[in-house]
N, C-alpha and C positions, 0 to 999 in steps of 0.2 A: 460833310464829305465822308466821314467814316460810315455813316448809315448807308449812304449810296454804295460805297465800296463793299460793305457787308452784303447788301442786297444782291449785287452782281456776282460776287463770289459764291453766294448760295445758289443762284440760278445756274451758274456754270459748274458748280461743285468743284471749285478749285481752292487751293490753300492761299493764304494771304501772301506767301512768298512769291507767287506768280504775278502780283500786281506791278505795274509800271507806274511812273508818276502820273497823277491825275491832272486833267486840264479842265478849267471852267471857262466857258465862253462868256465874255462880257459884252453887253450890248451898248450901243451909243445912247446918249440922252434922248435923241429924237425917236429911236425905236422903242425905248422904254415907255414912252407915252402911249404907244399903241398897245391895246390889250391883246394878249396872245391866247388862243384857244387850243384845246386838245394837246397840251404839252404832256409828255410822259412824266409821271411823278419822280422817277429815278433817272431821267435823262436817257442817254444811249450808251452802249458799251461796244468797244472794239475788241474783237477776239482775233489773235494771230496764231495760226497753226504752223509749227515748224517741222512737222513730220509728215512725209508723204502718205504713210499708211493711215494716219488719222484723217487727213484731208480726203483721201479716197473713200474712207468709210462714211464720212459725213456727206460728201457731195454725190457719190455714186450709189452706195448701198442704201442710204436712207431715202433718197428720192426715188430710186429704182424699186424699192420695196423688197430687196433680197439681202442675204447675208453670206459673205464669203470669209470665213475665219482665217484662211490662209493669207489674206491681205493684211491682217493685223499682226502677223508674226514676224 
């Protein structure tokens, strides 16, 4: 669990204080018998943004390919 948390903290460049409790999905016995393919080695990560300026920067500026510094102030 710690290795996975360190991986996602490194990808997002966040401190460990920003972590919320981790969740591990458990599969039923019948689904464990089926072989799963193409599973990501570190699972998935949920990122929550609580500042409008950051959300605007990510969603609008990154996808639009431009930069407006005033939105980040």
